[in-house]
C-alpha positions in Angstrom: 108.1 -22.5 62.1 108.8 -21.2 65.7 110.3 -17.8 65.1 112.3 -15.6 67.5 112.9 -11.8 67.7 114.9 -9.4 69.7 116.0 -5.7 69.4 119.2 -5.5 71.5 121.0 -2.5 70.0 119.6 0.6 71.9 118.5 -0.8 75.3 120.3 2.0 77.1 118.0 1.7 80.2 115.5 -1.0 81.3 112.7 1.4 80.3 114.0 1.7 76.8 114.5 -2.0 76.6 110.8 -2.4 77.4 109.9 0.2 74.7 111.9 -1.8 72.1 110.0 -4.9 73.2 106.7 -2.9 72.8 107.7 -2.2 69.2 108.2 -6.0 68.7 104.9 -6.7 70.4 103.2 -4.3 68.0 104.8 -5.9 65.0 103.7 -9.4 66.3 100.1 -8.2 66.6 100.1 -6.9 63.1 101.4 -10.0 61.5 99.5 -12.4 63.7 97.1 -13.5 61.0 99.9 -14.3 58.6 101.7 -16.3 61.2 98.5 -18.2 62.1 97.8 -19.0 58.5 101.3 -20.6 58.3 101.0 -22.4 61.6 103.9 -20.3 62.8 104.6 -18.8 66.3 106.8 -15.9 67.4 108.6 -15.5 70.7 110.3 -12.2 71.8 113.5 -13.3 73.5 116.8 -12.0 75.0 119.4 -12.0 72.2 122.2 -13.1 74.6 125.8 -12.1 74.6 126.8 -13.7 71.2 124.9 -11.3 68.9 126.4 -12.7 65.7 125.2 -16.2 66.5 121.8 -14.8 67.3 121.6 -12.9 64.1 122.5 -16.0 62.1 119.8 -18.2 63.6 117.6 -19.9 61.0 114.5 -19.0 63.1 115.3 -15.3 63.4 112.3 -13.3 62.3 113.3 -9.8 63.3 116.3 -8.2 64.9 118.5 -5.1 64.6 122.2 -5.4 63.8 125.1 -3.0 63.1 126.0 -2.0 59.6 129.6 -3.3 59.9 128.5 -7.0 60.6 125.9 -6.6 57.8 128.6 -6.0 55.2 131.1 -8.5 56.8 130.1 -11.5 58.9 126.4 -11.4 57.9 126.9 -10.5 54.3 124.7 -12.7 52.1 123.5 -14.6 55.2 120.6 -12.5 56.4 117.8 -10.4 54.7 117.6 -6.6 55.1 114.1 -5.7 56.2 114.2 -1.9 56.9 116.4 1.0 58.0 115.2 3.2 60.8 114.6 7.0 60.5 115.7 8.4 63.8 114.7 11.9 65.0 118.2 12.6 66.2 120.8 15.2 64.9 123.1 13.4 62.5 120.4 10.9 61.4 119.2 12.7 58.2 117.8 10.6 55.4 118.1 7.2 57.1 121.7 7.8 58.1 123.5 8.2 61.3 127.0 9.1 62.4 129.2 8.9 65.5 129.9 11.7 67.8 133.5 12.1 68.9 133.5 12.7 72.7 136.3 13.6 75.0 136.2 13.6 78.8 135.6 16.8 80.7 139.1 16.3 82.1 140.6 16.5 78.6 141.7 19.9 77.2 141.7 18.9 73.5 139.1 20.7 71.4 139.4 18.6 68.2 140.2 15.1 67.2 143.6 16.2 65.8 144.5 17.6 69.2 143.9 14.1 70.8 147.2 12.7 69.5 148.8 10.6 72.2 145.7 10.4 74.4 143.9 7.2 75.6 141.1 6.0 73.2 138.4 3.5 74.1 136.0 1.7 71.7 133.1 -0.7 72.1 134.0 -3.7 69.9 135.9 -4.8 66.8 132.7 -5.3 64.7 131.1 -2.0 65.5 130.7 0.6 62.7 130.0 3.5 65.1 132.5 2.7 67.8 135.4 1.4 65.6 135.0 1.7 61.9 133.8 5.3 61.7 136.3 6.2 64.5 139.1 4.6 62.5 138.1 6.4 59.3 138.1 9.7 61.2 141.5 9.2 62.7 143.2 7.8 59.6 144.2 11.1 58.0 145.9 12.2 61.2 147.8 8.9 62.0 151.6 8.6 61.5 153.1 5.2 60.8 149.8 3.6 61.7 149.5 5.2 65.1 147.8 8.1 66.7 146.7 7.4 70.2 148.9 6.7 73.3 146.7 3.6 74.1 143.5 2.0 72.8 141.2 -0.1 74.9 138.2 -2.2 74.0 135.3 -1.7 76.5 132.6 -4.1 75.3 129.9 -1.4 74.7 129.2 2.3 74.2 127.9 2.7 77.8 131.1 1.1 79.1 133.2 3.4 76.9 131.3 6.5 78.3 131.8 5.2 81.8 135.5 4.8 81.2 135.7 8.4 80.1 133.1 10.2 82.2 133.3 8.3 85.5 136.5 6.3 85.8 138.6 8.7 83.7 140.6 5.7 82.5 140.2 6.9 78.9 140.0 10.2 77.1 138.2 9.9 73.8 135.7 7.6 72.0 133.3 7.6 69.1 129.7 7.1 70.2 126.7 6.3 68.0 124.7 9.5 67.9 121.5 7.7 68.7 123.0 6.1 71.7 124.4 9.4 72.8 120.9 11.0 72.4 119.4 8.3 74.6 122.3 8.8 77.1 121.7 12.5 77.3 118.0 11.9 77.9 118.3 9.0 80.4 121.8 8.7 81.7 122.8 12.2 82.8 125.7 11.0 84.9 127.4 9.7 81.8 126.5 12.6 79.6 127.8 15.2 82.1 131.3 13.8 82.0 131.9 14.1 78.2 131.8 16.9 75.6 131.5 16.7 71.8 134.6 17.6 69.8 133.5 16.5 66.4 131.5 14.0 64.3 132.4 11.2 61.9 131.3 10.5 58.4 127.7 9.4 57.9 126.5 5.8 57.2 123.1 4.1 56.8 121.4 3.6 60.2 121.5 0.3 62.0 119.5 -2.2 59.9 116.6 -4.4 60.9 117.2 -7.9 59.6 115.6 -11.4 59.2 116.9 -14.9 58.5 117.6 -15.9 55.0 114.9 -18.5 55.5 112.1 -16.0 56.1 109.7 -16.1 53.2 109.1 -12.9 51.1 105.5 -12.6 52.3 106.7 -12.3 55.9 109.6 -9.9 55.2 107.2 -7.5 53.4 104.7 -7.8 56.2 107.5 -7.0 58.8 108.5 -3.8 57.0 104.9 -2.7 56.8 104.2 -3.6 60.4 107.3 -1.7 61.7 106.2 1.5 59.9 102.6 1.1 61.1 103.5 0.7 64.7 105.5 4.0 64.6 102.8 5.8 62.6 100.0 4.8 65.0 101.7 4.8 68.4 103.1 8.4 68.7 104.1 8.2 72.4 106.2 5.0 71.7 107.7 6.6 68.6 108.7 9.7 70.6 110.3 7.6 73.3 112.3 5.6 70.7 113.1 8.7 68.8 111.8 7.1 65.6 110.1 8.8 62.7 109.6 5.7 60.6 111.5 3.3 58.4 112.7 3.1 54.8 113.7 0.1 52.7 117.2 0.3 51.4 118.9 -2.2 49.2 122.0 -4.0 50.5 124.1 -1.8 48.2 123.0 1.2 50.3 125.4 0.0 53.0 128.4 0.1 50.7 129.8 3.2 52.3 130.7 1.2 55.5 133.0 -1.0 53.5 134.4 2.0 51.7 135.3 3.7 54.9 137.2 0.6 56.0 139.1 0.5 52.7 140.0 4.2 52.9 141.5 3.8 56.4 143.5 0.8 55.3 144.7 2.6 52.2 146.0 5.3 54.5 148.0 2.7 56.5 145.6 2.7 59.4 144.1 -0.7 59.5 143.4 -0.8 63.2 142.8 1.8 65.9 146.2 2.5 67.4 
């Protein structure tokens, strides 16, 4: 089998994208003997714009997805390999949450005070930017509405730019890991927003493999990921990674529960 791999979720800067590739290079080196025994090869590639299609490839050996696709479009169609342990506030015990950020131009000091303002979110299949945001807003909505307007940006960095630079939006929910990378590497975006709250917690963004990947390789991948982080401390520090844990698929059930709770409150979509 000719396998592919990519880690597209936290490439906030070119340097960070290179570090995520270095993690994959380390994994590839550690499983090289197993691949050779099988006559397999592994290429590290660009995942492309259609991430769902990439994650569903039969030849996908390793990638990282979002928990919302994992329990929806990818449910039963990929294998869960490992869950990252990030060294970031809000990422305790293999979890993560979103940070509610408002623009420096916004006077609101809490989510409830943002009624009627302009929201922005990254994508419809995002747990951090949409699902957790929706869940946080639901108790405050009236008749299925809370914001004056809601715009889809295409990504967390685009949402931050809309708030901090363009001021075309007022509030968003940003993955706490993304925000930590932004604060460290993109000060022009971080300076234009302030934190006004946090969302509920969910399991961190999972590392996955194709349903066709044999068990011997999935186990080797999990071991290799942990070993790279354990042995390459500078890389681990740059990626803000402490290690990995192996969760069962059921561990991601809170994501679907948050969706149901928002729907039950009459707030099925951000509005």
